[in-house]
N, C-alpha and C positions, 0 to 999 in steps of 0.2 A: 727933199725929194728935190732928186737933180734938176737940171737945167731942161732936160728932155721933159721930164715928167710935168715939168712947169708950164713948157710952152704947149704941151697937149693939152694941159686943164686950161688953157682960153678958148679950146675949139670943142664943137661937140662932138668930136670925135673920141674913143676911147680904142688901144690896141689890146688884140689878145692873141691867144697862141690855139690853133686848132688841134685837133686830136693827131693828126700826123706830122705836127711840129711846125705847119707853116702858119705865118703871121698875118693875121687880116684887120680891118678896121671895121669898127660899127659906130655907127650915128643913133644917139640915142632921141633926136629927136626926131629926125625921117624914120627913124628904124631902117635903115639902109646899110649894107655891109659890102666892103670891097675887099680885093685881095691887094691892091697896090692901094701906095700912099697917097690919102687925097692930098689936092694941091692947099687947102688949108693947112693940115698939119705937116707937110713939108714948108712952106713960109715961114709956119711958127718955129719950127725947128731952127731954120737957116737964120731968123734973128736973133732964136739965143746962142747962136754958134760964133754971130759978130760981137757979140757983149765980149769984152777982152776977160781973160779967166788966169790965173797965176797957177804953175804948177803943170805939171807933163800930166797930157790923160792917162787915167786910166785905162786898163784892156776892157774894160766892162763898160766905158764908154763905146772906144772904139770897135768891140762887137756892135755895141747897139747902133752906130751909127750902120757901120755894112751890112745889119740885116735887116734896118730901114729902109735901105738903097735899092733902086729899079734892078733889078737882075739882068745884067746883059753877058750873054755866051758868047765867048770868041772874043772879047774886046782884050786888047794886049795891054798889061802895064808890067813897069820895070821895077826891078827891088830894091830895096834902099840899099843905100852906098852910106859909108862913114858918115857924109856931111851932114846928108838928109837925117839921120841919126840923131846927128848931135844938134842941130836946127830943134828938130823936135824935142831931143832932151830940155834945150835952153828954154820952152815955154812958149815957141811961137805960136800963133794963133793958125789951127789949120784951116784948109781950104772950105768954103760954105758948101762946096759940089761934092755929095758923096760919090765915092768911088767905091766897086765892089772888085775884090780879088780877081787876080787873071789868071786862075784855075778856076774850071767849072762851080758854078755858084749853086748848084743843086745840091751840094752837100750839106746845105742849111745853117742857122745859125751856129758861131764856134762856140757853143757851151762845152761841149763835151771833149775830153783832152783825148779821146781816141780819134776823132773826125781832125783834131789838130795836128796830130802827131804823124796820121796817116797822109796828109796833105800837104806838112811843109818839113818832113824829117828828113829832105837831101836839101834842103837850103840852109846857107848858110852865109851869118855877116863877114866879112872883107873886114868891118873894126874890131868887132867882139870875140869874132870865130863862134857865136852862139847862136842854138837853134831858136830862131826868130819867124813870129807867127805871120803871117804872108801878109792877115789887114793889117798891121802896126806898118808893113813895107809899103802897102799900098796908101797909107796915109800919110806917109811920110813923102811919099812921092807929089800927092794930092797938095803939098805944102808948095813944091816949086813950080810944078808942071802942067797947065791944064790939060787935062785928057778926055778925047770923046767919051761919052756914056749915052747909053741908048738901050731902052726899056724894049726889051723883045715880049711881044704877046704872049700871056700865060693864057692857058685855059685852066677853067676850074674845076675840080677834080668832084666825082658824084656827091664827095661828103661835104664840100665847100659850104659855105652859107648862103653865096648869091654869086651867080655867075656873072663874073663884069667884064665886060666889052672889053679889049685891049687900045691899049694908048700906049705912046711914044713921047718919049722927052729926049730933046736935045739941046747940049749946052755947047759953047762953044769946044772949038776942038784945035789942037795946034799938035796934029800928026805927026808932025818932023822932031819935032822936043821931045815931044815924045818917045822916038825912035831913038835919040840920040839919050835920051837918059836911060833906056833900054839896054844900050850897046856899052857906056861906058859904068853898067853893074856890077862889073868883073866877074869874078866867079863866083859870086854868093848871088848873081840874078840866073834868068834861062837865058841857054844858049839859043842864037839865031835859028837852028833848025827847029829846037821845040817851039822856040816862039813863033813859028809860021806853023806849025802843026795846031797852037793855041788859036792862030789867028782865025784856021779853018770851021773852029767850032765842032762841037759834038752832032752825031748823026740824030736826025729827028725820023719818029718812026710814028706810024698811024693810031697805034695803041698800045696802051701798057704790057700786052701780053706779047708783042711783036717786040718791044723793047726787053722784053724780061728773054725773050728765047733770043734775041742778038747778045744780052749779057753770058748768058747762059753759053752761049756759043764762042765767046772769048775766052771763058773761063775752059772750055774743052781744047781750044787752039794751044792756048799757053800750057796743057797738058798738068790742069790743076790739081794734085792728089786727094783722095778721099779722107788725108790723115792732115792735110794742110790746114793752116789756121788763117784769119783774114790779112793779118798784116802780111802773111809769105805771100798770098795772093797777088795782094794790093800794089808790092814791088814790081812785080812781071806785068800788070794789065794796068796800070795807072797809065801808060804813055798810050796806049790805045785808044782811038775815036771812039769808041763802041764802052768804053768806060763811063762817058757821058749819057749812053742810053737811058739808064736811070736816073731821076732828078736827085733823089734826096739817100744818101748815106746807109739810112734805116734799109730804104729797098733794096739796096746794094747787098748789104750784109742779108737781108732774108733772103735773097736769091742767090747767094753764095751758100748758104746754109741748105737750101733746098737741092742745090746741086751738087753738096756734097752729102745730103741725105740719099740724093737719089743713087749717085756713084759708088757708096758703101751697099746699097743695096745690091747696085748691078753686081758688083767686085762680091758680094757675098753670094748671091745666086748663081755666080761662074765658079766659085769656088764651091758650091754643095753640087754643083754639074758635073765640075772636075772629080770629086770624093765618091758622088753617087757611082760615074764612069769605074774608079779605079776600084770600089769596091765590088761592082759587077762582073770586071773584069775578073780581080782576085775569086771569085765565085767560082767562075766559068774557070781558071785555073785547077781549081780545086776539084770541081768535076770532072775535067779532063783525065786525071791522074787515076790509073786502076790500079795503082799499086798502095793508094790508101783507104785505110780500111776505118771500121769504127772503133777502134782499138790502139789506133795510134795516137802516138806520143807528138805534143810541139816542137819539141828538139829534132825531133826525124823529121818533120814537117820542114824546118828549118833548113836541114841539111838539103831536103829535095828540092826544094823551091827559090834558094836564096840567089842561086844564078838565073833567074827569071825575072824579067821588067816588071810583068805585072806585079810581082812579091812587092818591090819595092815602091812601087807607084801607090799601096796605100801607107802613110805616112809614118802613123802611129804606129807603136809596136803591139800595143795594148787592142788596136784596134784590129789588127791581124790577128793576133791570137783568139779576138772576139767570133771575128769571122769562121777561123777555122775550129772553134767549138759549134758555132753555129750548123756548121758543114758535119760535124761529127755527129751532131744530136738529130740532122737530116737523115743522114745516112743508118743510123739506131732504128728512127721513127721506119725507113724503108725495110729494114730488115724485118723490124716488127711486124711488119705488114706482111711481108712476104711470108715468114711463119706462119702468120694467121692463117691467111689464105690457103698455104702448104697444109694445116691441120684442118681446115674448115673440106680441102678437097679430099683427104684423108679420109673423115668420116661420112662424106657423100657416097666414098668410096664402100666404105664398110657397110653402110647402110644399103646400098643397092646389092652387098654381098649378101645382106642377111636376107631382103626380098626374094634373092633368087634360091633361098634355102625352103625348100617343098618341107619340110621335117618342121617347122616353125611355125606354130599355130599362135591363136590369142593366150589359150591357154599355159605353153609351154613355159616352162620353170630354166630361169639363166642355170642354175647348177647341173641340171641335168643336158644340157645343149651345150654349153661353153665347151667343152673337150673335145665336142666336133665341128668348132670354129677356130680353134686356136691351131689348125694346122696349115690354115689360109695365111698366104704373105700379107695380104690387106690386115690382118689382126697384130701382127708386130710393129705395125706403124704407131699403133697406139697402144696408151697405158691401159690396166686392166680395168681403173676405174671410169675411164671416156667410154670401153667396149661395154662394159655392164649400163650406162646412164643412154648409150644408142642404143641397147637394146631392150631397155625400158622402154623407151619412147618408141621404139618400131612396138612392142606388144601394145603399146595404149593404142596406136592408131591402128592395129589387127580388131582392138575391140571395138573400138570407135566405126570402124567398117563395119564390124561384124554388126554392131548396132544400128549402124545404118542399114542394112539389110533388113534386121527385124522389122523393123520400123516399116519398111518398103512392104514387107510381105503383109502384115499386119492389117498396112493401109489396103493393099489389095485385096485380103479377105476380107476387109469391111465391107470394099467396093463391092465384091462378090455377092455377100451375105444380102448388103440393100439391094443390090439387084433382084434377088431371090423374094423380099420380101415384097420389091414393087410387081413383081410377076405374079404373086399370091393374092396383091389387092386386086391385079387385074381380074384375074381370076373370079375372085367375089364380088366383082361388078356384072362380070358378066352374069354371074346365077342371080343375082339382083334383078338386073335386067329382065331374065326368062324365069323369075317365081319362085326359082329354085331355094333361093336364100330370101326370106320373110324374118320380121320384126319378130315372129314366133318360131325361129329356129331356133331348135338349140344344139349345141356344140356335139356334142354325142352323135345325133342324126346328121348333120352333117359331116362331122369326120368319117363318118361309115362311108358318106358317098361321093368323097374326096381324096379319100387315102391312096388310092394308086393314081391322082393326077402328078403328072412331073413338077408342077410349082407347089403344089404343098411338099411332097417328097424334098424339094430342094431346100423349102424353108424351114423344113422340120431338120436338117443337116447343119445349120448355123450354130454357132457357138456362142455367139452373144447376140444384142440387139432384141426386136420384142418377138415372140416366138409366134406360131400360126395361131393358138388360142388368141393370144393379146391383139394382135390382128383382127382376127374373128370378132371379139367384143368390141372393138371400135367401129366395125361396122355393123354389129348390133346395134349399139349406143346409137349411132344414126340413124338408122331405119325405126326404130322404137319412138325416138323424136319425132319422125315425120309421120309415122303411123298414128301419135297421140294428137298431130295437130292436123290431119285428116280425119280421125273419128269425132274429134269435137267438133268441126265444120259440117259433117255426115248428122250427127246428132243436133244440132242446132236447124238444119234443114228439117230433119224429123219432127222434131218439135213445131217447127214454124207450119209445116203443112199437114200437122194431125194426122202422121201413117200412123196407122196401126201394122203391123208386121205378122204375117199368118206365115206359121210352121210349111204351109205349103206352097209360100213363093219360090220362084227360082233368082238368079242374079239379075236375069231381064226383066223380070217382074219389080224386083226392087231398083237397076239403076232405071227404068220409065217412072215409078213413083217420085225418084228422085231428078228427073231431068231438069225441072225447071229451077233448083235452086243449086245443081252440081255443074249447069252449061257453063257459067262464067267461070268456075273456079277448077285448078290446074289440080287433080286426086289421079292418084297414082291407082292403075286398074288393079294392082295386086293388094293393094291396101283398102279398095273399097272391097275387092273378096273377101279379105281378111273381116272386116268389118260388117260385110254380111253375115259372114259366117257365124261371127260371133253373137250379132244380132238374134241370128236364127235359132243358134244354140239358148239363148237366153228363151227366146219366144217356148222353142220345147219344154225348155225346162220349166217354165213357168204352167204349162199345159201338163205337163207330167205331174207335177205337185197338184195341179188341180184335181187330174184323175185322182190318184191318190189318195183327197181327201172326198173327191164323191164316193169313191169304191169304202172307204172307211164309215160313210156316211150310211150307205147303203148296206153295208155290214149290220150298223148299228139299228137300221130299222129294219131289215131283214131278221136278225137276231130278236128284237121286241116282238113283231109280227111272229113268229116261230115258236115264242115262249108263253105269247099273251091265250089265254085259254076262252078270250072271247072270240078269239078269229080259229073260223072251221072252213076246211074245204069247199064249204057251199056258201062262205060269207059273201058279201056285196060290196063293192068300193062305195055305194053311197052309205050303207051303215056303219061302214070303217074308217072314214075318211074324217071326220070330228075327231077322233079319238088319234088318229095316225097326226094330223094338223097341231092337235095341242101339244104334242109331245114333242115333234121334230118340224125345224124352220126348212123349206126347199120349195121347188115346184112342184105343182101338180102334178106333171107329169111323168117328172122323175119319180115322187112318191107313190102315184100310183104303176109304175114301172117294175118298181118292188114290191109293190102289193101282189101284183099279178102272178108275181112270180113267187112269192109266198103261197098263194092260193096254187100255182101248177104245182109246188114242191108239196104240199100239204095232200094234194088229190094224187100223185103220185107216191104219196108215201103212203095212204090210204090204201090206194091198189094194191102197192107192194105187200104191206099187211094182211089184206086180205087175199091176195095170192099166198102167201107164207102160212096163214091160217090152213088154207085150201091144201097147200102142200104138206103140213103137218097133219093136218086130219085123215089124207087120202094114208100117209104113211103109215098113221098110226093103224088104220084101217087094214094098211097091206100086213101091217105085224101081227096084227089079232089074227088076220086070216092064215098068216103063217103059225103062229102059235095053235092054231085050230087042228092046222094039218099034223102038226107035230105032235099033237094030246088023240090025234086020231092015229 
């Protein structure tokens, strides 16, 4: 354990390193953190330094003292001389006051070789002629001369464990001796002008972003190239006040890398822009040339454009040849497009020529018309197979056009036929309303009535769709349906009113009989008349049937009475009534009527028989008289 570690162990404070490399102190009892070294730790370390020790302090010990000291930017310090170095080598105990280096302390702890080399590469000891770390020089100066050391307020960063209020520590200063020591440092020390610059201290900026901008402006003003490394840039900018704008070496290097990356990007963009413009100018040069064709060779192009500045603006020969090849490809595409356009135009002209030929129809054949087409100039512009394809396509168009015309004609015919059917339906509706066409009308009878009507003649000329008879049947079906409905209602009314239809009734008698039942119902007058005629016909049929039956019965009774030997012309009804009623059933008046007729017929027959006999007797007498005369 080192003396400093033993001194820290006697206190409640422990030293730690933040992620950004800065040191801070933490109290394990109060849980408090500080960036600045606590007084308790500082006093414990000073007591440890007062204890005599043997041997020369190592660079690690010196660095530990320097890193734990208060940062004092802008404080002047002299570099070690030969005597100071020898005194330090002899083991003299260093001063209890910690002294920071003369350069910007924001470079951080001297733990890396790059920071040591960058800050002390130009400092050389007069005695040994070797590169000496500045921390060792400042420690040697501290052995002889007391130097003013002031702590500058430091603001904790966002990542700091705790923001600490600024503090200030002042030690006894002998400014004159410090300046004298600086003047006697010789070539190994800092010159008067440089010392004056250091005394001015680094510039202070409000924010870290502004500090980075100032540092980048320093790199820009120093013309730092994108291919520079940090060592090259540091040698140029280290004496500028803006060098201390950033506190740590890590921040400076990070900002330097950002600047280099941005500058490389800018240079790359500028290079791309130059190359793009050169390529565009090269393409424009090729496009302006009228002698350049799609079959040109690259060697010919070199001869044509080698004196043009735009030709040499494209640096790589390979790029120039690629651009030339691309231009040739574009020329070929344009030529192909032009040839295709000419081909389309020639085909269109040939198609117009075919349309102008009246002898070409939809059924025309190529072998019969090709000799008439070849004489035209528009045919010679196309190959034979192309002419044939266009001809076939034109024939297909004609066929399609004819098909469309045929469809239009068929549609017009269908419309005319539909109109004819509508006119015939209208005619039948008029006939239904007037009673000419009824449910009992037959097609043959109706056809004879309308055979000369224009509507019937028009519908008869139709080649498709329903015929006149089909339309008639449709109307008859509707009429029959309505007729049956009306008949059912009338029959129900007759049944309800118990009406007995007589053959002597008229239509008015029939309506008056049904007036109560049909007054609330809408019945067709035509159907009412048809139903009346039908019922009247049925009644007449029944009467005729009954009359035939009566005639048959009368004939039977008549024959019986005529053939009966019991009945003579002198018979009486009262005498024959039991005989007749025993054999026949009927009304007495009907039976007596037949009996009277039989008696009249018997009397008439008897009279005829008597007259016949008298005539026969007269004829016989006349014959005998005549024979007597002949004999005489």
